[in-house]
Structures are given as structure tokens and as C-alpha cells.
C-alpha positions as CSV (number, residue, x, y, z in Angstrom):
1,M,-218.3,-153.1,-57.8
2,P,-217.6,-153.4,-54.0
3,S,-216.1,-150.3,-52.4
4,S,-212.5,-150.6,-51.1
5,S,-213.2,-148.3,-48.2
6,P,-212.5,-149.8,-44.8
7,T,-215.7,-151.1,-43.1
8,P,-216.5,-149.5,-39.8
9,A,-216.5,-151.8,-36.8
10,S,-217.8,-151.3,-33.3
11,S,-215.2,-150.6,-30.6
12,L,-215.1,-151.9,-27.1
13,D,-213.9,-148.6,-25.8
14,G,-216.2,-146.6,-28.0
15,S,-213.4,-145.0,-30.1
16,P,-213.7,-144.9,-33.9
17,R,-212.2,-148.1,-35.4
18,N,-212.6,-150.1,-38.6
19,A,-212.7,-153.8,-39.3
20,A,-209.4,-153.7,-41.3
21,L,-207.4,-152.4,-38.4
22,D,-208.9,-155.1,-36.1
23,G,-207.9,-157.7,-38.7
24,L,-204.4,-156.2,-39.0
25,R,-204.1,-156.5,-35.2
26,G,-205.2,-160.1,-35.5
27,L,-202.6,-160.9,-38.1
28,M,-199.9,-159.4,-35.9
29,T,-201.1,-161.5,-33.0
30,I,-200.8,-164.6,-35.2
31,V,-197.3,-163.6,-36.2
32,V,-196.3,-163.3,-32.5
33,L,-197.7,-166.7,-31.8
34,L,-195.9,-168.3,-34.7
35,S,-192.6,-166.6,-33.6
36,H,-192.9,-167.6,-29.9
37,F,-194.2,-171.1,-30.5
38,F,-192.2,-172.2,-33.5
39,A,-189.1,-170.0,-33.8
40,E,-187.9,-168.8,-30.4
41,I,-187.9,-172.2,-28.7
42,D,-185.5,-175.1,-28.6
43,D,-185.2,-176.8,-32.0
44,G,-187.4,-174.1,-33.5
45,Y,-187.2,-172.4,-36.9
46,P,-185.5,-169.0,-36.4
47,R,-186.6,-167.7,-39.9
48,L,-190.2,-167.6,-38.5
49,G,-189.0,-165.2,-35.8
50,L,-190.8,-162.2,-37.1
51,G,-192.5,-161.3,-33.8
52,W,-190.4,-158.1,-33.5
53,L,-192.2,-156.8,-36.7
54,A,-195.5,-157.5,-35.1
55,V,-194.5,-155.7,-32.0
56,D,-193.6,-152.6,-34.0
57,M,-197.0,-152.7,-35.7
58,F,-198.7,-153.0,-32.4
59,F,-196.8,-149.8,-31.4
60,I,-197.9,-148.1,-34.6
61,L,-201.6,-149.1,-34.1
62,S,-201.5,-147.9,-30.4
63,G,-199.9,-144.6,-31.4
64,F,-202.4,-144.0,-34.2
65,L,-205.5,-144.9,-32.2
66,I,-204.6,-143.1,-29.1
67,G,-203.3,-140.1,-31.0
68,R,-206.5,-139.9,-33.0
69,L,-208.6,-140.2,-29.9
70,I,-206.8,-137.4,-28.2
71,I,-207.1,-135.1,-31.2
72,E,-210.8,-135.8,-31.5
73,R,-211.7,-135.5,-27.8
74,K,-209.1,-133.1,-26.3
75,D,-211.5,-130.2,-26.2
76,T,-214.3,-132.0,-24.3
77,G,-214.9,-130.7,-20.8
78,N,-214.2,-134.1,-19.1
79,F,-211.4,-135.3,-21.3
80,L,-209.0,-136.3,-18.5
81,S,-211.4,-138.3,-16.4
82,V,-213.0,-140.1,-19.3
83,F,-209.7,-140.8,-21.0
84,V,-208.1,-142.2,-17.9
85,M,-211.1,-144.3,-16.9
86,R,-211.5,-145.8,-20.4
87,R,-207.8,-146.6,-20.5
88,I,-207.8,-148.2,-17.1
89,C,-210.8,-150.4,-17.8
90,R,-209.4,-151.4,-21.2
91,T,-205.9,-152.4,-20.2
92,V,-205.4,-152.7,-16.4
93,P,-207.8,-155.5,-15.1
94,S,-206.7,-158.2,-17.6
95,Y,-203.1,-157.3,-17.1
96,F,-203.2,-157.2,-13.3
97,I,-205.0,-160.6,-13.2
98,S,-202.5,-162.2,-15.6
99,V,-199.5,-160.9,-13.7
100,L,-200.8,-162.0,-10.3
101,I,-201.7,-165.5,-11.6
102,I,-198.3,-165.9,-13.1
103,F,-196.6,-164.9,-9.9
104,L,-198.8,-167.4,-8.0
105,L,-197.7,-170.1,-10.5
106,L,-194.1,-169.1,-9.7
107,E,-194.7,-169.7,-6.0
108,F,-196.5,-173.0,-6.7
109,F,-194.1,-174.6,-9.1
110,G,-190.9,-173.1,-7.8
111,A,-187.6,-173.0,-9.7
112,Q,-188.0,-176.2,-11.8
113,S,-186.0,-176.4,-15.0
114,W,-189.0,-175.9,-17.3
115,T,-190.4,-172.8,-15.6
116,Q,-187.7,-170.6,-17.1
117,F,-188.2,-168.2,-14.2
118,E,-185.6,-165.5,-13.5
119,R,-187.3,-163.7,-10.7
120,T,-185.2,-160.7,-10.7
121,F,-187.9,-158.0,-10.8
122,P,-190.3,-157.4,-7.9
123,L,-194.0,-157.7,-8.4
124,W,-194.6,-154.0,-7.9
125,S,-192.5,-153.3,-11.0
126,Y,-195.0,-155.1,-13.1
127,L,-198.0,-153.5,-11.3
128,T,-196.6,-150.0,-11.9
129,F,-195.6,-150.7,-15.6
130,S,-191.9,-150.1,-14.8
131,Q,-190.5,-153.5,-15.7
132,N,-188.9,-152.1,-18.9
133,M,-186.7,-149.9,-16.7
134,F,-185.6,-153.0,-14.7
135,M,-184.9,-154.7,-18.0
136,A,-182.7,-151.8,-19.1
137,F,-180.8,-151.7,-15.8
138,T,-180.3,-155.4,-15.4
139,G,-180.1,-156.6,-19.0
140,S,-182.5,-159.4,-18.0
141,V,-186.1,-160.1,-19.1
142,G,-187.1,-161.0,-15.5
143,V,-189.9,-163.4,-15.3
144,Y,-189.7,-165.0,-18.7
145,W,-193.5,-165.7,-19.0
146,L,-194.1,-162.0,-18.6
147,A,-191.2,-160.9,-20.9
148,P,-193.6,-159.5,-23.6
149,T,-195.1,-157.1,-21.1
150,W,-192.3,-154.6,-21.5
151,T,-194.2,-153.4,-24.6
152,L,-197.3,-152.8,-22.6
153,A,-195.2,-150.7,-20.1
154,L,-194.1,-148.5,-23.0
155,E,-197.6,-148.0,-24.1
156,E,-198.9,-147.1,-20.7
157,Q,-196.1,-144.6,-20.3
158,L,-197.1,-143.2,-23.7
159,Y,-200.7,-142.8,-22.5
160,V,-199.5,-140.7,-19.6
161,L,-197.1,-138.4,-21.6
162,L,-198.7,-138.1,-25.0
163,P,-201.7,-135.8,-24.0
164,L,-199.1,-133.3,-22.8
165,V,-197.9,-132.8,-26.4
166,F,-201.3,-132.0,-27.7
167,F,-202.3,-129.8,-24.8
168,L,-199.1,-127.8,-24.3
169,M,-198.2,-127.3,-28.0
170,A,-200.2,-125.3,-30.5
171,R,-201.6,-127.4,-33.3
172,R,-199.3,-126.0,-35.9
173,Y,-196.3,-127.3,-33.9
174,W,-197.6,-130.9,-33.4
175,L,-195.9,-132.4,-36.4
176,L,-192.6,-130.5,-35.7
177,T,-192.6,-131.6,-32.0
178,L,-193.4,-135.2,-32.9
179,T,-190.7,-135.3,-35.6
180,V,-188.1,-133.9,-33.1
181,I,-189.0,-136.7,-30.6
182,T,-188.6,-139.3,-33.4
183,L,-185.2,-138.0,-34.5
184,A,-184.1,-137.8,-30.8
185,A,-184.9,-141.5,-30.4
186,V,-182.7,-142.4,-33.4
187,L,-179.9,-140.3,-32.0
188,L,-180.2,-141.8,-28.5
189,R,-180.0,-145.3,-30.0
190,A,-176.9,-144.3,-32.0
191,L,-175.2,-143.1,-28.9
192,I,-176.2,-146.2,-26.8
193,F,-175.2,-148.8,-29.4
194,A,-171.8,-147.0,-29.9
195,S,-171.1,-147.0,-26.2
196,T,-170.5,-149.7,-23.6
197,V,-173.9,-149.3,-22.1
198,S,-176.2,-152.4,-22.1
199,P,-178.0,-152.7,-25.5
200,S,-181.2,-153.1,-23.5
201,W,-181.2,-149.3,-23.0
202,G,-181.7,-148.9,-26.7
203,L,-184.4,-151.5,-27.0
204,V,-186.9,-151.2,-24.1
205,L,-187.1,-147.6,-22.9
206,L,-189.6,-145.1,-24.1
207,P,-187.1,-142.4,-25.2
208,T,-185.2,-144.9,-27.3
209,R,-188.3,-146.5,-28.8
210,G,-190.0,-143.1,-29.2
211,D,-189.8,-143.2,-33.0
212,V,-191.8,-146.4,-33.3
213,L,-194.6,-145.2,-31.0
214,I,-194.6,-141.7,-32.3
215,A,-194.8,-142.9,-36.0
216,G,-198.4,-144.0,-35.3
217,V,-199.2,-140.6,-33.7
218,I,-197.8,-138.7,-36.7
219,A,-200.0,-140.9,-38.9
220,A,-203.0,-139.9,-36.7
221,V,-202.2,-136.1,-37.0
222,L,-201.8,-136.5,-40.8
223,F,-205.0,-138.5,-41.0
224,K,-207.0,-135.9,-39.0
225,D,-205.6,-132.9,-40.9
226,K,-205.2,-134.2,-44.4
227,G,-207.3,-137.4,-44.6
228,A,-209.0,-136.6,-47.9
229,Q,-205.8,-135.5,-49.6
230,L,-203.9,-138.6,-48.4
231,S,-206.2,-140.8,-50.5
232,R,-204.6,-139.3,-53.6
233,Y,-201.3,-140.8,-52.6
234,N,-202.6,-144.2,-51.9
235,L,-200.3,-145.9,-54.3
236,A,-197.3,-144.2,-52.8
237,L,-198.4,-145.1,-49.2
238,R,-198.7,-148.8,-50.3
239,S,-195.3,-148.8,-52.0
240,V,-193.2,-147.0,-49.3
241,P,-193.5,-149.9,-46.8
242,V,-192.0,-152.4,-49.3
243,A,-189.1,-150.0,-50.1
244,L,-188.4,-149.3,-46.4
245,L,-188.5,-153.0,-45.5
246,F,-186.1,-153.7,-48.3
247,A,-183.8,-150.9,-47.0
248,T,-183.9,-152.5,-43.6
249,V,-182.9,-155.9,-45.0
250,L,-180.1,-154.2,-47.0
251,I,-178.5,-152.4,-44.1
252,T,-178.7,-155.7,-42.1
253,A,-176.8,-157.5,-44.9
254,L,-174.2,-154.8,-45.3
255,D,-173.4,-154.5,-41.6
256,P,-172.8,-157.8,-39.8
257,S,-172.3,-155.9,-36.5
258,H,-176.0,-154.9,-36.7
259,Y,-175.2,-151.4,-35.5
260,L,-177.0,-149.8,-38.4
261,F,-180.0,-152.1,-38.0
262,N,-180.2,-151.4,-34.3
263,V,-180.1,-147.6,-34.9
264,F,-182.1,-147.1,-38.1
265,G,-184.0,-150.4,-38.4
266,P,-186.9,-149.4,-36.0
267,F,-187.2,-146.0,-37.7
268,L,-187.4,-147.5,-41.2
269,V,-189.8,-150.2,-40.2
270,S,-192.1,-147.9,-38.2
271,A,-192.2,-145.3,-41.0
272,G,-193.1,-148.1,-43.4
273,F,-195.8,-149.5,-41.2
274,A,-197.2,-146.0,-40.5
275,C,-197.6,-145.6,-44.3
276,L,-199.3,-149.0,-44.6
277,L,-201.7,-148.0,-41.8
278,L,-202.5,-144.7,-43.6
279,A,-203.1,-146.6,-46.8
280,I,-205.5,-148.9,-45.1
281,V,-207.6,-146.2,-43.4
282,T,-207.7,-144.1,-46.6
283,G,-209.2,-146.9,-48.7
284,A,-206.4,-149.1,-50.1
285,P,-207.7,-152.3,-51.8
286,E,-205.7,-154.4,-49.4
287,A,-207.9,-153.2,-46.5
288,K,-210.6,-155.7,-47.5
289,R,-208.1,-158.6,-47.0
290,F,-207.8,-157.7,-43.3
291,E,-211.5,-157.7,-42.7
292,S,-212.0,-161.5,-42.5
293,R,-213.8,-162.8,-39.5
294,F,-210.8,-165.1,-38.7
295,L,-208.3,-162.2,-38.4
296,R,-210.8,-160.0,-36.6
297,F,-211.4,-162.7,-34.1
298,F,-207.7,-162.8,-33.2
299,G,-207.7,-159.0,-33.2
300,H,-210.5,-159.0,-30.7
301,I,-208.7,-161.4,-28.3
302,S,-205.2,-160.1,-29.1
303,Y,-204.5,-158.3,-25.8
304,C,-205.3,-161.3,-23.5
305,V,-203.5,-163.7,-25.8
306,Y,-200.5,-161.5,-25.8
307,L,-200.5,-161.5,-21.9
308,T,-200.8,-165.2,-21.4
309,H,-199.5,-167.2,-24.4
310,L,-196.0,-167.8,-23.1
311,T,-197.4,-169.1,-19.8
312,V,-199.7,-171.5,-21.6
313,L,-196.9,-172.8,-23.8
314,A,-194.5,-173.3,-20.9
315,L,-197.2,-175.0,-18.7
316,A,-198.2,-177.3,-21.5
317,H,-194.6,-178.6,-22.1
318,G,-193.7,-178.6,-18.4
319,L,-196.8,-180.5,-17.1
320,I,-197.0,-182.9,-20.0
321,L,-193.3,-183.5,-21.0
322,D,-191.5,-182.1,-17.9
323,S,-189.3,-179.9,-20.2
324,K,-189.0,-176.5,-21.6
325,P,-190.8,-175.8,-24.9
326,T,-189.2,-177.7,-27.7
327,L,-189.9,-178.9,-31.3
328,G,-187.2,-181.6,-31.1
329,S,-189.6,-184.5,-31.1
330,A,-193.0,-185.5,-32.3
331,A,-194.3,-185.2,-28.8
332,G,-192.9,-181.6,-28.7
333,W,-194.7,-180.7,-31.9
334,F,-198.0,-182.2,-30.6
335,V,-197.8,-180.4,-27.3
336,T,-196.9,-177.1,-29.0
337,L,-199.9,-177.4,-31.3
338,V,-202.1,-178.2,-28.3
339,A,-200.7,-175.1,-26.5
340,L,-201.5,-173.0,-29.5
341,V,-205.1,-173.9,-29.3
342,A,-205.1,-173.6,-25.5
343,A,-203.5,-170.1,-25.7
344,T,-206.3,-169.0,-28.1
345,G,-208.9,-170.4,-25.8
346,V,-207.4,-168.8,-22.7
347,G,-207.2,-165.5,-24.5
348,W,-210.8,-165.7,-25.6
349,L,-212.0,-166.6,-22.1
350,L,-210.2,-163.7,-20.4
351,T,-211.4,-161.3,-23.1
352,T,-215.0,-162.5,-22.7
353,L,-215.1,-162.7,-18.9
354,I,-212.9,-159.7,-18.0
355,E,-211.7,-157.4,-20.7
356,A,-215.0,-157.0,-22.7
357,P,-217.3,-156.3,-19.8
358,L,-214.9,-153.9,-18.0
359,T,-214.2,-152.1,-21.2
360,A,-217.9,-151.8,-21.8
361,Y,-218.1,-150.2,-18.3
362,G,-215.4,-147.8,-19.3
363,R,-217.3,-146.9,-22.4
364,S,-220.3,-146.0,-20.2
365,W,-218.2,-142.9,-19.1
366,K,-219.5,-140.6,-21.9
367,W,-217.6,-137.7,-23.4
368,S,-219.2,-134.3,-22.6
369,S,-219.7,-131.6,-25.2
370,H,-216.7,-129.7,-26.5
371,R,-215.6,-126.6,-24.6
372,P,-216.7,-123.4,-26.4
373,T,-214.0,-121.3,-27.8
374,P,-213.5,-118.1,-25.7
375,A,-215.2,-115.1,-27.3
376,L,-213.5,-111.7,-27.8
377,N,-216.5,-109.9,-26.4
378,V,-219.9,-110.6,-24.9
379,E,-221.8,-109.7,-28.1
380,A,-219.8,-112.2,-30.2
381,Q,-220.5,-115.1,-27.9
382,V,-222.1,-118.2,-29.4
383,P,-225.5,-118.9,-27.8
384,E,-225.3,-121.9,-25.4
385,S,-228.0,-123.7,-27.4
386,A,-225.7,-123.8,-30.4
387,V,-222.9,-125.6,-28.7
388,R,-223.1,-129.3,-29.5
């Protein structure tokens, strides 16, 4: 009988991964594409607009993988330099190239009706991963084709701050500290959505989205500390996401103002997704369903697809139909489907030519051995030859 344990997969950045998580990322990428190409455009189908769920799962995955990496490697002698170099090689080149190309396209095409450009944010805000702050202050998405990048800004900000939690706090306080951060995010959203402050403050800033990002980190801590025991609760971990998603739907139905959803929805969804992720990495039968080559392909190219798909969609409709993206005609459907294929191709090309080789270079920066624990006296010191 085949094992239900997740199958290991190689990682571009050398961090431990498994094929099921790659497939899960791929599935979320497809959900984002369906949402942006068929729901969030003129004459689209709003019920397909589930991209926000995919974004939350991206946050959970990032928090889990980065949290696990820090826990595993924090005691290496060269943690900071290797961590920073691998993160830069993995995320920055593809992102910078995409941002610069889109700004060049803005200059070339100008303010035509189909470009959907609202050039309210300076280029440097994107290059410093601070565009989410501009979104909060202005209530605008800025350059529409780069609108999804606010999520990348949050993740980069997390990469900078998260190591501080693990280095400054004793291990026994990690879960408590992370829980406090999570509850603080919920409280901040409650205050923001009850005030006259722009709702963007509760949606796109790190403090107010901290529960979603930290849920994945909490999952990483639990996995590293209690991985074997967690497998005993696999059925519960698989059931909780369904219950919490149902609770999210319920509070939305009971509160037409969406206040409860805006405050508690992200917390409930992220907690459910964190449980699903733990179920997958501890051997849930569903893990095998995410290991298909099709889903893992989209997981492999997910980052570059995410960066460029709105640009590809807009260019296809603008250059072929001289209009914004729409499903209002047969021609609109045809161009949208062509753009879907093109976005996949562009994502694969950028991944192959830029992301993969530079990430491989980052992986060439090897982790050193763990720092030895300070001894109480000279006689009790561990021989240097015993340190791995």
C-alpha cells in the first residue's frame, strides 16, 4: 500500500521542502489566475474571485518555510550572511526586473484607457518594498499591473523582522510571543475598521496582517517541536480548516457590514490554512493529491507568474482589442484565454532564465557548522572534532 507521507522535493534555495507543498503553491497560483482573469475584470464572474484565499495561503506557506528555516539554521555561525544572500537571490532579481519593465511600459504606452495606470507611487517605493505603506496612506493600489506586489512587500518585511523573534526570545517564549503578535493584529484591525481611518490600513500593513503571516510561523514552531505528536491529530488538523472556513462564511452572512469578516476573517482563515499545512506535512492522505506534476509545475513558476500575470492580461487586451480586460464578448474570452497561456509562458521563461539560476547561486552559499554551546568549564568542553 503506498505511503501517505509527503514526498521530498528538491528546493531551489536548498531549504527542506516536499512535493505536496510545491503542489499546494501551484494550486493557489491557479486560483489567483482564475480570480484575476475571470472574476475581477469587466463582465467577469465574481463568484470565482477567491484570489484572497490563495494570497492568505501564500502567506501561510511563506511563514512556515521561513520560520522552519530560521529554527533549523539560527545557530549556524554564518546564519545572517547566508540567510540574506539566499533571500536576495531568490526574490529580488525577478522582482526588480519585472518592476522596471512595467515602469518602462508605462512610459512607452502612456495614459491610454486600457493601461489602467494610476501612477501615484514612485518607482523607489517598489524597489524598497514599501508600496504597501503608500497603499495605506493613499487608499490607492498605485500602478494597477503591480497591485499584487503589496503581498511581496509584506513578506520581505517579515524576512527582516522575524529572525529577531527567534534570536531575542528564549525558545520557551516563542509560541507566547507569536500568539501575542497574532492577537495584536486582530485588535488593530478591530480598531481600524471601527474608526474613520482608511480600510487600507487594516488590509495591507504588516502589523494588521500579522496574524496571517505569523500563523505559518506558529505552524513551523509546532512542527519542529512536536512533529511526531502532531501526526496523532491528523484527523483534527484536516477537519479544523473546514470548520473555520464555515465559520468565516457564517459571520459574513450574519453581518452585512462585513465588520466581523474584516476583523476576524483573516484570523479564522489563516488558522484553518495553518492546520491544513500541518496536516499535509505530517502525512495526511490529501498530501498525495498535491504532488501531481501539473500542480508542481505551477508551484515552480508561481513567483514569476504572480509578478507578471496582470501585465500580460492587460497587454493582450490592450494591444489586440484596444480595451481593458473584459469577458463581455467572444473576442474578450479568446484574448483572455490567450493571455492565460501567455502568462504561464512568461512566468516559466522568467523562472528559467532569471529566478532558477540566481537562486542556485544563492544556494551555493553554504551553511557553516552550528556554533558550539558555551561550556561551564574547560574540562567539560566538547572536543572540536565532535562538532558537526
